[in-house]
N, CA, C and O atoms as a GROMACS GRO file, in nm:
protein
  480
    1MET      N    1  -6.688 -12.892   5.663
    1MET     CA    2  -6.802 -12.822   5.717
    1MET      C    3  -6.922 -12.844   5.624
    1MET      O    4  -6.910 -12.829   5.502
    2THR      N    5  -7.034 -12.879   5.681
    2THR     CA    6  -7.153 -12.906   5.599
    2THR      C    7  -7.221 -12.775   5.559
    2THR      O    8  -7.191 -12.669   5.613
    3GLU      N    9  -7.311 -12.786   5.465
    3GLU     CA   10  -7.386 -12.668   5.420
    3GLU      C   11  -7.472 -12.611   5.533
    3GLU      O   12  -7.491 -12.490   5.542
    4ALA      N   13  -7.523 -12.698   5.618
    4ALA     CA   14  -7.604 -12.651   5.731
    4ALA      C   15  -7.518 -12.568   5.828
    4ALA      O   16  -7.564 -12.466   5.879
    5ASP      N   17  -7.395 -12.614   5.852
    5ASP     CA   18  -7.306 -12.539   5.940
    5ASP      C   19  -7.270 -12.403   5.881
    5ASP      O   20  -7.263 -12.303   5.953
    6LYS      N   21  -7.248 -12.399   5.749
    6LYS     CA   22  -7.218 -12.272   5.684
    6LYS      C   23  -7.336 -12.177   5.693
    6LYS      O   24  -7.320 -12.058   5.717
    7SER      N   25  -7.457 -12.232   5.672
    7SER     CA   26  -7.577 -12.148   5.681
    7SER      C   27  -7.596 -12.094   5.822
    7SER      O   28  -7.635 -11.979   5.841
    8LYS      N   29  -7.569 -12.178   5.922
    8LYS     CA   30  -7.580 -12.132   6.061
    8LYS      C   31  -7.481 -12.020   6.090
    8LYS      O   32  -7.516 -11.922   6.155
    9ALA      N   33  -7.359 -12.035   6.042
    9ALA     CA   34  -7.258 -11.931   6.064
    9ALA      C   35  -7.299 -11.800   5.996
    9ALA      O   36  -7.282 -11.693   6.053
   10GLN      N   37  -7.353 -11.810   5.875
   10GLN     CA   38  -7.398 -11.689   5.805
   10GLN      C   39  -7.514 -11.624   5.880
   10GLN      O   40  -7.521 -11.502   5.889
   11LEU      N   41  -7.604 -11.704   5.932
   11LEU     CA   42  -7.716 -11.651   6.009
   11LEU      C   43  -7.668 -11.585   6.137
   11LEU      O   44  -7.722 -11.482   6.178
   12VAL      N   45  -7.568 -11.641   6.201
   12VAL     CA   46  -7.512 -11.581   6.322
   12VAL      C   47  -7.449 -11.446   6.290
   12VAL      O   48  -7.465 -11.350   6.366
   13ILE      N   49  -7.378 -11.437   6.180
   13ILE     CA   50  -7.315 -11.311   6.141
   13ILE      C   51  -7.422 -11.204   6.116
   13ILE      O   52  -7.411 -11.092   6.166
   14VAL      N   53  -7.525 -11.239   6.040
   14VAL     CA   54  -7.632 -11.144   6.011
   14VAL      C   55  -7.705 -11.104   6.139
   14VAL      O   56  -7.734 -10.986   6.159
   15THR      N   57  -7.736 -11.200   6.225
   15THR     CA   58  -7.805 -11.170   6.350
   15THR      C   59  -7.719 -11.081   6.440
   15THR      O   60  -7.770 -10.988   6.503
   16GLY      N   61  -7.590 -11.108   6.445
   16GLY     CA   62  -7.501 -11.025   6.524
   16GLY      C   63  -7.497 -10.882   6.474
   16GLY      O   64  -7.496 -10.788   6.554
   17LEU      N   65  -7.496 -10.863   6.344
   17LEU     CA   66  -7.496 -10.727   6.289
   17LEU      C   67  -7.628 -10.656   6.318
   17LEU      O   68  -7.628 -10.536   6.344
   18VAL      N   69  -7.739 -10.729   6.314
   18VAL     CA   70  -7.869 -10.668   6.347
   18VAL      C   71  -7.873 -10.628   6.494
   18VAL      O   72  -7.925 -10.522   6.528
   19VAL      N   73  -7.819 -10.712   6.582
   19VAL     CA   74  -7.814 -10.679   6.725
   19VAL      C   75  -7.727 -10.555   6.746
   19VAL      O   76  -7.762 -10.467   6.825
   20LEU      N   77  -7.614 -10.546   6.676
   20LEU     CA   78  -7.530 -10.428   6.687
   20LEU      C   79  -7.603 -10.303   6.637
   20LEU      O   80  -7.583 -10.194   6.690
   21TYR      N   81  -7.690 -10.319   6.536
   21TYR     CA   82  -7.771 -10.207   6.489
   21TYR      C   83  -7.862 -10.157   6.601
   21TYR      O   84  -7.875 -10.036   6.621
   22PHE      N   85  -7.926 -10.248   6.672
   22PHE     CA   86  -8.017 -10.207   6.779
   22PHE      C   87  -7.942 -10.146   6.898
   22PHE      O   88  -7.996 -10.061   6.969
   23ILE      N   89  -7.820 -10.189   6.920
   23ILE     CA   90  -7.743 -10.134   7.032
   23ILE      C   91  -7.689  -9.995   6.999
   23ILE      O   92  -7.703  -9.903   7.079
   24PHE      N   93  -7.627  -9.980   6.882
   24PHE     CA   94  -7.560  -9.855   6.849
   24PHE      C   95  -7.642  -9.760   6.761
   24PHE      O   96  -7.601  -9.647   6.738
   25LYS      N   97  -7.756  -9.805   6.713
   25LYS     CA   98  -7.845  -9.725   6.628
   25LYS      C   99  -7.774  -9.668   6.506
   25LYS      O  100  -7.801  -9.555   6.463
   26SER      N  101  -7.683  -9.746   6.449
   26SER     CA  102  -7.611  -9.704   6.329
   26SER      C  103  -7.662  -9.785   6.210
   26SER      O  104  -7.667  -9.908   6.215
   27ASN      N  105  -7.700  -9.716   6.106
   27ASN     CA  106  -7.755  -9.783   5.987
   27ASN      C  107  -7.651  -9.867   5.915
   27ASN      O  108  -7.687  -9.956   5.837
   28TYR      N  109  -7.524  -9.842   5.940
   28TYR     CA  110  -7.419  -9.919   5.873
   28TYR      C  111  -7.425 -10.068   5.910
   28TYR      O  112  -7.398 -10.154   5.827
   29PHE      N  113  -7.460 -10.096   6.034
   29PHE     CA  114  -7.472 -10.236   6.076
   29PHE      C  115  -7.587 -10.305   6.003
   29PHE      O  116  -7.575 -10.421   5.964
   30LEU      N  117  -7.698 -10.234   5.985
   30LEU     CA  118  -7.812 -10.291   5.914
   30LEU      C  119  -7.780 -10.313   5.766
   30LEU      O  120  -7.820 -10.414   5.708
   31ILE      N  121  -7.708 -10.219   5.707
   31ILE     CA  122  -7.666 -10.233   5.568
   31ILE      C  123  -7.569 -10.351   5.553
   31ILE      O  124  -7.579 -10.428   5.458
   32ALA      N  125  -7.476 -10.364   5.648
   32ALA     CA  126  -7.381 -10.475   5.642
   32ALA      C  127  -7.453 -10.609   5.659
   32ALA      O  128  -7.419 -10.706   5.593
   33ALA      N  129  -7.553 -10.614   5.749
   33ALA     CA  130  -7.629 -10.738   5.768
   33ALA      C  131  -7.703 -10.776   5.641
   33ALA      O  132  -7.703 -10.892   5.602
   34ALA      N  133  -7.765 -10.678   5.576
   34ALA     CA  134  -7.836 -10.706   5.452
   34ALA      C  135  -7.739 -10.751   5.343
   34ALA      O  136  -7.768 -10.843   5.267
   35ALA      N  137  -7.624 -10.685   5.336
   35ALA     CA  138  -7.525 -10.721   5.233
   35ALA      C  139  -7.474 -10.863   5.254
   35ALA      O  140  -7.463 -10.940   5.159
   36VAL      N  141  -7.441 -10.898   5.377
   36VAL     CA  142  -7.392 -11.034   5.405
   36VAL      C  143  -7.500 -11.137   5.374
   36VAL      O  144  -7.472 -11.240   5.314
   37GLY      N  145  -7.623 -11.109   5.413
   37GLY     CA  146  -7.732 -11.202   5.386
   37GLY      C  147  -7.758 -11.222   5.238
   37GLY      O  148  -7.773 -11.335   5.191
   38ILE      N  149  -7.764 -11.112   5.164
   38ILE     CA  150  -7.794 -11.121   5.021
   38ILE      C  151  -7.678 -11.187   4.945
   38ILE      O  152  -7.701 -11.271   4.858
   39VAL      N  153  -7.555 -11.149   4.978
   39VAL     CA  154  -7.439 -11.208   4.910
   39VAL      C  155  -7.429 -11.357   4.940
   39VAL      O  156  -7.396 -11.436   4.852
   40SER      N  157  -7.459 -11.396   5.064
   40SER     CA  158  -7.452 -11.538   5.101
   40SER      C  159  -7.555 -11.621   5.027
   40SER      O  160  -7.530 -11.736   4.992
   41ILE      N  161  -7.671 -11.563   5.004
   41ILE     CA  162  -7.776 -11.636   4.932
   41ILE      C  163  -7.750 -11.635   4.781
   41ILE      O  164  -7.765 -11.738   4.715
   42ALA      N  165  -7.712 -11.519   4.727
   42ALA     CA  166  -7.698 -11.505   4.582
   42ALA      C  167  -7.571 -11.572   4.530
   42ALA      O  168  -7.573 -11.635   4.424
   43ILE      N  169  -7.462 -11.560   4.603
   43ILE     CA  170  -7.335 -11.614   4.556
   43ILE      C  171  -7.281 -11.706   4.666
   43ILE      O  172  -7.216 -11.660   4.759
   44PRO      N  173  -7.308 -11.836   4.656
   44PRO     CA  174  -7.266 -11.929   4.762
   44PRO      C  175  -7.116 -11.932   4.785
   44PRO      O  176  -7.071 -11.953   4.898
   45VAL      N  177  -7.037 -11.912   4.680
   45VAL     CA  178  -6.891 -11.912   4.697
   45VAL      C  179  -6.848 -11.794   4.785
   45VAL      O  180  -6.760 -11.808   4.870
   46ALA      N  181  -6.910 -11.678   4.763
   46ALA     CA  182  -6.879 -11.561   4.845
   46ALA      C  183  -6.924 -11.585   4.989
   46ALA      O  184  -6.856 -11.543   5.083
   47GLY      N  185  -7.037 -11.652   5.006
   47GLY     CA  186  -7.083 -11.686   5.141
   47GLY      C  187  -6.986 -11.778   5.212
   47GLY      O  188  -6.961 -11.764   5.332
   48ASP      N  189  -6.929 -11.873   5.136
   48ASP     CA  190  -6.828 -11.962   5.195
   48ASP      C  191  -6.704 -11.884   5.237
   48ASP      O  192  -6.646 -11.912   5.342
   49LEU      N  193  -6.664 -11.787   5.156
   49LEU     CA  194  -6.548 -11.704   5.191
   49LEU      C  195  -6.575 -11.620   5.315
   49LEU      O  196  -6.486 -11.600   5.398
   50ILE      N  197  -6.696 -11.571   5.327
   50ILE     CA  198  -6.734 -11.494   5.446
   50ILE      C  199  -6.725 -11.582   5.570
   50ILE      O  200  -6.674 -11.539   5.674
   51VAL      N  201  -6.774 -11.705   5.560
   51VAL     CA  202  -6.769 -11.797   5.674
   51VAL      C  203  -6.625 -11.833   5.708
   51VAL      O  204  -6.589 -11.837   5.826
   52LYS      N  205  -6.542 -11.858   5.607
   52LYS     CA  206  -6.400 -11.889   5.633
   52LYS      C  207  -6.331 -11.772   5.701
   52LYS      O  208  -6.253 -11.790   5.794
   53GLY      N  209  -6.359 -11.651   5.654
   53GLY     CA  210  -6.303 -11.532   5.718
   53GLY      C  211  -6.350 -11.516   5.862
   53GLY      O  212  -6.274 -11.477   5.950
   54TRP      N  213  -6.478 -11.548   5.885
   54TRP     CA  214  -6.535 -11.540   6.019
   54TRP      C  215  -6.465 -11.638   6.114
   54TRP      O  216  -6.431 -11.602   6.227
   55TYR      N  217  -6.443 -11.760   6.068
   55TYR     CA  218  -6.376 -11.859   6.152
   55TYR      C  219  -6.228 -11.824   6.173
   55TYR      O  220  -6.173 -11.850   6.280
   56LYS      N  221  -6.164 -11.766   6.072
   56LYS     CA  222  -6.024 -11.724   6.088
   56LYS      C  223  -6.016 -11.611   6.190
   56LYS      O  224  -5.925 -11.609   6.273
   57LEU      N  225  -6.110 -11.516   6.184
   57LEU     CA  226  -6.115 -11.408   6.284
   57LEU      C  227  -6.137 -11.465   6.424
   57LEU      O  228  -6.074 -11.421   6.519
   58ALA      N  229  -6.226 -11.562   6.436
   58ALA     CA  230  -6.253 -11.624   6.566
   58ALA      C  231  -6.129 -11.697   6.618
   58ALA      O  232  -6.103 -11.695   6.738
   59GLU      N  233  -6.054 -11.759   6.529
   59GLU     CA  234  -5.931 -11.829   6.570
   59GLU      C  235  -5.827 -11.730   6.622
   59GLU      O  236  -5.763 -11.755   6.724
   60VAL      N  237  -5.810 -11.619   6.552
   60VAL     CA  238  -5.714 -11.517   6.594
   60VAL      C  239  -5.756 -11.456   6.728
   60VAL      O  240  -5.673 -11.441   6.818
   61LEU      N  241  -5.883 -11.421   6.740
   61LEU     CA  242  -5.932 -11.364   6.865
   61LEU      C  243  -5.922 -11.462   6.981
   61LEU      O  244  -5.895 -11.422   7.094
   62GLY      N  245  -5.943 -11.589   6.953
   62GLY     CA  246  -5.928 -11.690   7.058
   62GLY      C  247  -5.785 -11.700   7.108
   62GLY      O  248  -5.762 -11.717   7.228
   63ALA      N  249  -5.690 -11.691   7.017
   63ALA     CA  250  -5.549 -11.696   7.058
   63ALA      C  251  -5.511 -11.573   7.138
   63ALA      O  252  -5.440 -11.583   7.238
   64ILE      N  253  -5.559 -11.457   7.096
   64ILE     CA  254  -5.528 -11.333   7.167
   64ILE      C  255  -5.596 -11.330   7.303
   64ILE      O  256  -5.533 -11.296   7.403
   65ASN      N  257  -5.724 -11.365   7.308
   65ASN     CA  258  -5.797 -11.361   7.434
   65ASN      C  259  -5.739 -11.457   7.537
   65ASN      O  260  -5.737 -11.425   7.656
   66GLY      N  261  -5.692 -11.572   7.494
   66GLY     CA  262  -5.631 -11.665   7.588
   66GLY      C  263  -5.510 -11.605   7.656
   66GLY      O  264  -5.492 -11.618   7.777
   67LYS      N  265  -5.427 -11.538   7.578
   67LYS     CA  266  -5.308 -11.475   7.635
   67LYS      C  267  -5.345 -11.360   7.727
   67LYS      O  268  -5.285 -11.342   7.833
   68ILE      N  269  -5.445 -11.282   7.686
   68ILE     CA  270  -5.487 -11.168   7.769
   68ILE      C  271  -5.546 -11.217   7.901
   68ILE      O  272  -5.511 -11.166   8.008
   69LEU      N  273  -5.633 -11.317   7.896
   69LEU     CA  274  -5.695 -11.367   8.018
   69LEU      C  275  -5.594 -11.431   8.111
   69LEU      O  276  -5.600 -11.412   8.233
   70LEU      N  277  -5.500 -11.507   8.055
   70LEU     CA  278  -5.397 -11.568   8.140
   70LEU      C  279  -5.307 -11.462   8.202
   70LEU      O  280  -5.264 -11.478   8.316
   71SER      N  281  -5.278 -11.356   8.129
   71SER     CA  282  -5.198 -11.247   8.185
   71SER      C  283  -5.271 -11.178   8.298
   71SER      O  284  -5.211 -11.146   8.401
   72ILE      N  285  -5.400 -11.154   8.280
   72ILE     CA  286  -5.479 -11.090   8.386
   72ILE      C  287  -5.483 -11.178   8.510
   72ILE      O  288  -5.465 -11.129   8.622
   73VAL      N  289  -5.506 -11.307   8.492
   73VAL     CA  290  -5.507 -11.398   8.607
   73VAL      C  291  -5.372 -11.399   8.677
   73VAL      O  292  -5.365 -11.401   8.800
   74PHE      N  293  -5.264 -11.397   8.599
   74PHE     CA  294  -5.130 -11.399   8.658
   74PHE      C  295  -5.108 -11.275   8.743
   74PHE      O  296  -5.066 -11.285   8.859
   75PHE      N  297  -5.134 -11.157   8.687
   75PHE     CA  298  -5.102 -11.035   8.759
   75PHE      C  299  -5.202 -11.000   8.868
   75PHE      O  300  -5.167 -10.931   8.963
   76VAL      N  301  -5.326 -11.046   8.857
   76VAL     CA  302  -5.426 -11.014   8.959
   76VAL      C  303  -5.426 -11.117   9.072
   76VAL      O  304  -5.450 -11.081   9.187
   77VAL      N  305  -5.400 -11.244   9.040
   77VAL     CA  306  -5.410 -11.348   9.142
   77VAL      C  307  -5.272 -11.402   9.184
   77VAL      O  308  -5.236 -11.393   9.301
   78LEU      N  309  -5.199 -11.455   9.090
   78LEU     CA  310  -5.076 -11.527   9.125
   78LEU      C  311  -4.963 -11.436   9.172
   78LEU      O  312  -4.894 -11.470   9.268
   79PHE      N  313  -4.944 -11.322   9.109
   79PHE     CA  314  -4.835 -11.232   9.148
   79PHE      C  315  -4.852 -11.180   9.290
   79PHE      O  316  -4.755 -11.183   9.366
   80PRO      N  317  -4.971 -11.131   9.330
   80PRO     CA  318  -4.986 -11.087   9.470
   80PRO      C  319  -4.968 -11.201   9.571
   80PRO      O  320  -4.912 -11.180   9.678
   81VAL      N  321  -5.014 -11.320   9.537
   81VAL     CA  322  -4.996 -11.433   9.628
   81VAL      C  323  -4.847 -11.466   9.642
   81VAL      O  324  -4.800 -11.496   9.752
   82ALA      N  325  -4.774 -11.460   9.532
   82ALA     CA  326  -4.630 -11.486   9.538
   82ALA      C  327  -4.558 -11.381   9.620
   82ALA      O  328  -4.466 -11.413   9.696
   83LEU      N  329  -4.599 -11.255   9.606
   83LEU     CA  330  -4.537 -11.150   9.687
   83LEU      C  331  -4.565 -11.170   9.836
   83LEU      O  332  -4.476 -11.155   9.919
   84LEU      N  333  -4.689 -11.204   9.868
   84LEU     CA  334  -4.722 -11.228  10.009
   84LEU      C  335  -4.643 -11.346  10.064
   84LEU      O  336  -4.597 -11.342  10.178
   85ALA      N  337  -4.627 -11.450   9.984
   85ALA     CA  338  -4.551 -11.566  10.030
   85ALA      C  339  -4.403 -11.532  10.046
   85ALA      O  340  -4.337 -11.583  10.137
   86LYS      N  341  -4.352 -11.447   9.959
   86LYS     CA  342  -4.210 -11.411   9.967
   86LYS      C  343  -4.181 -11.327  10.091
   86LYS      O  344  -4.079 -11.345  10.157
   87PHE      N  345  -4.271 -11.235  10.122
   87PHE     CA  346  -4.249 -11.148  10.236
   87PHE      C  347  -4.291 -11.212  10.368
   87PHE      O  348  -4.264 -11.157  10.475
   88GLY      N  349  -4.356 -11.326  10.361
   88GLY     CA  350  -4.392 -11.398  10.482
   88GLY      C  351  -4.268 -11.458  10.546
   88GLY      O  352  -4.166 -11.475  10.480
   89LYS      N  353  -4.276 -11.489  10.674
   89LYS     CA  354  -4.159 -11.541  10.745
   89LYS      C  355  -4.148 -11.692  10.739
   89LYS      O  356  -4.045 -11.749  10.777
   90LYS      N  357  -4.251 -11.758  10.693
   90LYS     CA  358  -4.246 -11.904  10.687
   90LYS      C  359  -4.161 -11.949  10.570
   90LYS      O  360  -4.142 -11.877  10.472
   91ASN      N  361  -4.112 -12.070  10.582
   91ASN     CA  362  -4.029 -12.130  10.478
   91ASN      C  363  -4.088 -12.267  10.446
   91ASN      O  364  -4.031 -12.369  10.485
   92PRO      N  365  -4.203 -12.272  10.374
   92PRO     CA  366  -4.274 -12.398  10.358
   92PRO      C  367  -4.199 -12.504  10.278
   92PRO      O  368  -4.217 -12.623  10.304
   93LEU      N  369  -4.116 -12.465  10.183
   93LEU     CA  370  -4.043 -12.564  10.104
   93LEU      C  371  -3.903 -12.590  10.159
   93LEU      O  372  -3.831 -12.674  10.106
   94ALA      N  373  -3.866 -12.519  10.263
   94ALA     CA  374  -3.734 -12.532  10.325
   94ALA      C  375  -3.622 -12.511  10.223
   94ALA      O  376  -3.524 -12.585  10.221
   95LEU      N  377  -3.638 -12.410  10.139
   95LEU     CA  378  -3.538 -12.381  10.038
   95LEU      C  379  -3.430 -12.285  10.089
   95LEU      O  380  -3.320 -12.280  10.034
   96LYS      N  381  -3.461 -12.210  10.193
   96LYS     CA  382  -3.362 -12.117  10.248
   96LYS      C  383  -3.277 -12.189  10.352
   96LYS      O  384  -3.329 -12.266  10.433
   97LYS      N  385  -3.149 -12.164  10.348
   97LYS     CA  386  -3.060 -12.224  10.448
   97LYS      C  387  -3.080 -12.152  10.580
   97LYS      O  388  -3.083 -12.029  10.584
   98GLU      N  389  -3.095 -12.227  10.684
   98GLU     CA  390  -3.117 -12.163  10.812
   98GLU      C  391  -2.989 -12.164  10.895
   98GLU      O  392  -2.907 -12.075  10.877
   99GLU      N  393  -2.968 -12.259  10.985
   99GLU     CA  394  -2.848 -12.259  11.067
   99GLU      C  395  -2.736 -12.344  11.008
   99GLU      O  396  -2.620 -12.328  11.046
  100THR      N  397  -2.767 -12.432  10.919
  100THR     CA  398  -2.667 -12.526  10.869
  100THR      C  399  -2.632 -12.493  10.724
  100THR      O  400  -2.692 -12.406  10.662
  101ASP      N  401  -2.534 -12.565  10.673
  101ASP     CA  402  -2.491 -12.545  10.534
  101ASP      C  403  -2.580 -12.619  10.435
  101ASP      O  404  -2.568 -12.594  10.314
  102THR      N  405  -2.666 -12.705  10.479
  102THR     CA  406  -2.743 -12.788  10.389
  102THR      C  407  -2.892 -12.772  10.416
  102THR      O  408  -2.933 -12.731  10.525
  103VAL      N  409  -2.971 -12.804  10.318
  103VAL     CA  410  -3.115 -12.806  10.336
  103VAL      C  411  -3.166 -12.949  10.354
  103VAL      O  412  -3.287 -12.972  10.362
  104PHE      N  413  -3.075 -13.043  10.358
  104PHE     CA  414  -3.111 -13.183  10.376
  104PHE      C  415  -3.152 -13.206  10.522
  104PHE      O  416  -3.083 -13.164  10.615
  105HIS      N  417  -3.264 -13.274  10.540
  105HIS     CA  418  -3.313 -13.308  10.673
  105HIS      C  419  -3.314 -13.459  10.688
  105HIS      O  420  -3.366 -13.531  10.603
  106THR      N  421  -3.256 -13.506  10.794
  106THR     CA  422  -3.256 -13.648  10.820
  106THR      C  423  -3.391 -13.685  10.879
  106THR      O  424  -3.439 -13.624  10.975
  107ARG      N  425  -3.452 -13.786  10.820
  107ARG     CA  426  -3.583 -13.829  10.867
  107ARG      C  427  -3.573 -13.975  10.906
  107ARG      O  428  -3.562 -14.062  10.820
  108ASN      N  429  -3.576 -14.000  11.031
  108ASN     CA  430  -3.571 -14.138  11.079
  108ASN      C  431  -3.714 -14.189  11.090
  108ASN      O  432  -3.782 -14.167  11.190
  109HIS      N  433  -3.756 -14.256  10.987
  109HIS     CA  434  -3.893 -14.307  10.985
  109HIS      C  435  -3.890 -14.449  10.930
  109HIS      O  436  -3.833 -14.474  10.823
  110ARG      N  437  -3.949 -14.538  11.002
  110ARG     CA  438  -3.957 -14.675  10.956
  110ARG      C  439  -4.093 -14.694  10.890
  110ARG      O  440  -4.197 -14.674  10.953
  111TYR      N  441  -4.092 -14.731  10.762
  111TYR     CA  442  -4.216 -14.750  10.689
  111TYR      C  443  -4.284 -14.878  10.732
  111TYR      O  444  -4.221 -14.982  10.755
  112THR      N  445  -4.417 -14.867  10.744
  112THR     CA  446  -4.498 -14.982  10.781
  112THR      C  447  -4.597 -15.009  10.668
  112THR      O  448  -4.604 -14.934  10.571
  113ALA      N  449  -4.673 -15.115  10.682
  113ALA     CA  450  -4.774 -15.148  10.580
  113ALA      C  451  -4.880 -15.039  10.574
  113ALA      O  452  -4.936 -15.014  10.467
  114LYS      N  453  -4.910 -14.974  10.683
  114LYS     CA  454  -5.011 -14.868  10.686
  114LYS      C  455  -4.968 -14.747  10.603
  114LYS      O  456  -5.053 -14.680  10.545
  115ASP      N  457  -4.838 -14.719  10.596
  115ASP     CA  458  -4.789 -14.607  10.515
  115ASP      C  459  -4.815 -14.629  10.366
  115ASP      O  460  -4.826 -14.532  10.291
  116LEU      N  461  -4.824 -14.750  10.324
  116LEU     CA  462  -4.840 -14.782  10.182
  116LEU      C  463  -4.981 -14.818  10.143
  116LEU      O  464  -5.004 -14.856  10.028
  117GLU      N  465  -5.077 -14.807  10.234
  117GLU     CA  466  -5.214 -14.844  10.200
  117GLU      C  467  -5.278 -14.742  10.108
  117GLU      O  468  -5.334 -14.781  10.005
  118GLN      N  469  -5.273 -14.615  10.138
  118GLN     CA  470  -5.334 -14.511  10.056
  118GLN      C  471  -5.226 -14.408  10.022
  118GLN      O  472  -5.220 -14.302  10.083
  119VAL      N  473  -5.144 -14.440   9.927
  119VAL     CA  474  -5.031 -14.353   9.895
  119VAL      C  475  -5.075 -14.228   9.819
  119VAL      O  476  -5.007 -14.125   9.825
  120TRP      N  477  -5.185 -14.234   9.750
  120TRP     CA  478  -5.229 -14.118   9.675
  120TRP      C  479  -5.332 -14.046   9.753
  120TRP      O  480  -5.384 -13.944   9.708
   0.00000   0.00000   0.00000
């Protein structure tokens, strides 16, 4: 990571804390923003540690959010669709045995050149 990238990340952290100050009207956010800004400028090693911690937090939150969002999509979209398909009377994949002992269907079809023109 270049020095410019580290400076940008530090600026984002400070700006985010200032925005949180304006939203919640808590002086602690403003104090934290000033502390992060001053420490990042005065002690570059500490600023690097702050940036590394910030990226580690972002990595953890990204892993958690992915699982949460996929779970929400599963239970809100896929699960109800699966229930509707299960309770429906159609058998689109022909997996249920109907009158015979097998699910195999004999298909008497002679392939022609036209069948192989656009296979995909």
